[in-house]
N, C-alpha and C positions, 0 to 999 in steps of 0.2 A: 767028659771033662769035669762037669759039676760033681759027678759021683766020685771021681778021683780026688777032687778038691775036698769034698766032705770027709773022705777016708783019711787024707793027710791031716786034717784038723783033729779028727777023732784019735788018731795015733800019736798026736803031739801032746806034750804035757800042758795042762790047762791051769791057769792061775786061779786062785780063789776069787769068788764073785766080787768081793770087796775091793780087790786090786784091779779088776777089769774095768778100767775107766773107759768112757766113750772118747777115745783118743785116736789120733792118726800117727802112724809111722811112715815117714817119707824116706824111701831108699834111693841112694844115688842112681841116676839113670845110666844104663849100660851103653858104653861107647861101641856102636856097631860099625864104625868107620874104619877101624884098624889103625887110625892115626893116634899114637899114644900121647902126643902133645896136646890132644883135645880132651883127655880124660877129665880135666877140671870142669868141663861143661856139665858132666853128669852131676857133680856136686852142686854146681851153680843152680841148676834147675831144681834139684831137691831142696836146697836152702831157700830159694825164692818161694816155692810152694809152702814150705814149713812156716816161713815168716808171714805169708799171707794168711794162713789159718790162725796163727798165734795173734796177729794184729786184730782179729775179730773174735777173740776169746774162744776159738776152737782149740781144744787141747791137742798139742802136737809134741811128740817126743823129741827131746833135745838130741842134737847130733852126737854129743859125747856119750850119752846114754845108749844110743844106737850102736856106736862103735864098741863100747864096753861089752854090750850083749853079743855083738858079732864075734869079738875075741873069745868070749866064754864059750860060744858055740862053734868056734873054729870056722867061721864063715867069712869069706872075703867079699866085702860089699862093693869093691871096685871092679868086679867081674859080673858075668851074666849069672843070675841066681835062678835056681829052680823054684817052682811054686812051693815045694815042700820046705825049702830053706827060707823063703819069704814068710811062710806061716810060722815056722819055728822062731824066726827073729821077731815077728810081730807079737807072738805070745810071750816071749822072753821079756819084752819091754812093756807088756801090759796093754798093748794097742788093741783096739777093736776093729780097725781098718788099716790096711797097708796100701800105700800108693807107690807104684814103681813104673819103670818104663825103659825106653831106649831112645837113642838119637843116632842119626846117620848124617855124615857130611858128604855133600856132593860137590866136588871141585868143578869150576867152570870149564867146560870142554874137555874134561878128563885131565886137566893140568894138575900138577902137584901143588901149585901155589894155593894159599888159602884165600887170597883176595878174590872177592866177588862170588865165592862159593855159596851153596845153599845148605840149609839145615832142615832136617825132617825129625820131628819129635812125636813120639807116641807114648801115651800114659795109660795106665790101667789101675784098677783098684780091686782089693779083695776084702769082702766083709767077713771077718773071722767069726762073728757071732752067728751069722746065718749060713755060713759055709757056702757063700755064693760069690761069683765074680760080679764086680760092679761095672760101671760104664767105661768106655774107652774114649780118650781125647787125643786129637791129632792137631799139630801145628806145623807149619812149614814157611820158610822165607829165607832171606839172606842171612848168612852167618853174622854179618855186621850188625844185624838187627836182633841179636840174641836177647837183649834185655826186653824188647817188646814181645818177642815170642814167649819167653818164660813168664812175663807178666800176664799175658793173655791166658796162658795155660793155668797159672795160679788162680786167676779170677774164675775160670771155669770149674776148677776143683773146689774153690770156696763156694761157688754157687751151688754145687752139688751138696757140700757139707752144711751150708747155712742158706737154704733157698729164700728164706724170708728176711734174714738180717743183712745179707750181702748187698752192697751198692750196685748201681747200674755199671755197665762196662765203661761208659764214658766217665762217670765219677771216679771209678777205680783208677783209670789211667791218668786222670788229672792229678791225682795224689802221687803218682809214680811215674815221673818223667823218664824218658829214655836215658840209659847210661852207656857210655862208650864201652866197646867190647874189651879194649885193653885195660880200662879201669875195672871192669867186672872180673877179668882174669886175675889181676893183681889182688883184688879183694878176696877172691876165693883162695888163691894161693896163700894169702895172709891168714885166713881162717884155718887152713890145713897145716901151716908151718908149725913145727914143734919148737924151734929155736926162737927165743923172744926177739932177738935182733932181726932175724929174717921176717918174723911176723910184723914187727913195727915197720920194717922197710917196705914190704909189700903193701901194707895198708896205707902208708904215707904216699906211696906212688899212686894208689887208687884215688886218693883225695886230691892229689896234685893234678891228676888227669881230669877228674870230675869233682870240682869243689862242692857241688851240691849233693854228693853221695852220702846220704844219711847213715846207712848201715856201716860204712867204713868209718865215718866220724864217730859213731858210737863205740866201735871196737877200739879205735885209737884212744878215745877218752877213757875207756875202761883199763887199757894198758897203762896209761899215765896214772890213773887212780891207784892201781895196784902197786905202782912204783912210788906212791905218796907224792907225786908231782901234781898237787891239787890245782894250782893256777892253770897249768897246761891242760890238765884233764878237763877243767871247767870250760875252756874255750872250745874244745871238741864237742863236749856234751851239749852245749848250747845250740849246736847246729843240727841236732837230731830232730826230725820232723814228726808232727803228730800222727801221721799215717804209719810211722815205723813201729814194728812190733816191740821195740825196746824203748819206746817213748817214755813210759812211766818209770822204768828202771833208770833211764838216762837222767830224768829229773830228780829221782831219789839220790843218785850219785852226785848230781850237780848240787843238791842241797847240802850234802856232806862236804863237798869241796868248798863251798862258800862258808860253811860253818868253821871248817878248819883254818880258813884264811881270814876269819873275823868279819865276813860279810853276812851278818845275821839277818838284815832285812831281805837280802837276796835268798838266803837259806829258807826263810819263812815262806817266801813266794813259791819256791820250788817244792817244799814239802806240802804246802796247801794245795798246790796243783795236783800232786799225787793223791792226797787224801780225798779230794773230791771224787776220784774215780776208783780208788782202791782203799777200802776200809781195813787197813792192816795195822797190827800192833807196832811194828818197827817204825812205820811212818808217823803215827801219832806220838810215839815216844820221842822221836827226833824233833817233831814239831813242838812238843811240850818243852824240850830242853832249849830250843831256839827262842821260844817266847820267854823262858826263864832268863836267858842271856840278855834279852832285850828289856827285861823288866816289865813285860806286858802281861795283860790278863790272859787266863786260859792255860797257863803252863801246867799247873798241877792237874787240872781237869783232863788235859790230853794224856798225861802219864797214867792217871787212874783209869781212863778209857782203855788204854793199851793193857793195863794190868788186869782189867776185867776180862779181856779177850784171851790173855795168856798169863794166868796166875802162877804158872810153874816156872816163870822166868825170874831168877833172882835179881837180875839187873833192873827190872822194872820196879820191884819192891825197893831196891836200893835208891833208885832215882826219886821215887815218891817220898821216901824218908829223907833224902838229902835236901830236896826242895823245902819240905816242912821244917827241917832243922835250920836251913839258911833263913827261913822266914821267922824263926824264933819259937816254933812250936815243938819243943824237944819231946814232950810226952807223946804226942801223936807220931812223931818221927820214930821213936823207939820201937813201936809196934812193927813198922815196916822193916827196920833193920833186923829185928828178931826173925821176921819171916824170911828175909834174905839169907840169914845165917842158917836157918833150918834147911833151906834148899842148897846152900853152899857153905858148909862149916869152915872152910878154909878162906873165906872172904875176909881178909885182914882189914880192909878199909871199913867194911860194915861193922866189924867188931870194935875198931877204934872209935868210930863216930858214935856207936851205941853206948860205949863207956862214957863218952862226953855227955851224951843225952842223960844218962842215969845220974851223972854228977852235976847235972844242971848247967853244964858249960856249953854255951852257944858259940857260934863262930866269932873269932877275935879279929879285929882289924889288924891287918898286916901279917896275919898268920897264914902263910902260904900252904901249910899242911892241910888246911881245910878247904882249899879252893880248887876248882877245876876237877872235882872228883866225879862229876856226872858221866853217865855211860851212854854213848851213842850206840845205836844198832846199825851195823854196816851191811847186813845181808838183806837184800830185797827179796822177800818171799811172796810170790804172786799166786802160788797155789800150794795146797797141802802136799801134793805129790812133787818132790824135787825133780823128778824126771821131766816135768813139763815146764821148768823155769829156765828161761834164758840160756846162757852159755856158762861154762866154767871159767 
């Protein structure tokens, strides 16, 4: 078996070393029960394991990236995959390890009803770099306790991936209380739905059934954010818990929601929370603009910190110049506007404000054309590889 595995890896296309991140691909677990109405469980287990790894900074490939790779390779991930297909999929996504498995449903007494039935889950891993099979994990229990089963499985995979950084089983479960199975089903169906109305309906049902469902709250908040419904989005994003893999992204979006609704102190608190854990240019840019709106110290310093990290972003040059211009330092502002135009010659705002700087014209009271030009960054980038960041 190991020799066959090694042969499959050698015959598969290998990504350049720079692209081979130490990352995990989690594949939907195969439904061995024959009950098609339980297919969603395979995605639920995979998503729980993926989020567990991501919440402890273990690189895990996004579900959308996995599905795009599967389409490119003409692989159906909702069926039973051969090891050769798993290896190809892992290499296509740049993963160094693949976690896969199966589950089986055992109805009580051979009855067709789902009530009281049992679930058996087995999980396996493949180490693509060493051409070796990893450990096997098994969990079993009542179907109604699915969330506890997949939570325990996710902890065991996390323990394998991060043996020194992962919490104890008790601590892990304390941060992840049980979720009703009907809420879990609606959440997964919401993730998989292509129609936005269906997606919103399923996710809303999940939260109505389980008000403390952090992951469903995040997905609802992001849907509302994308619809520019900032107040509604903020209410959902505030409910995302620290143990959630999306906690920092939720607070980043929450800061944007509060900024857009004029709650600048709230936006400052949200961006500062993220900045303490994620030293990212978009976070410090937004924090700087929030402080500027508040008339507080540190506005320009945060923009310049972001600019030092990402000097190729014309928006950061523009924001530095804009704050300096608003503060009355037209000479210093002009240099930043020139840099913004070098990076984006079609930036009309930068060209117009630069001309005013060169003419010695500062902001005029009551002149709306020079107000509100600052540029927020709305993409939360938590890793250099976009395949490892959140959901689309």
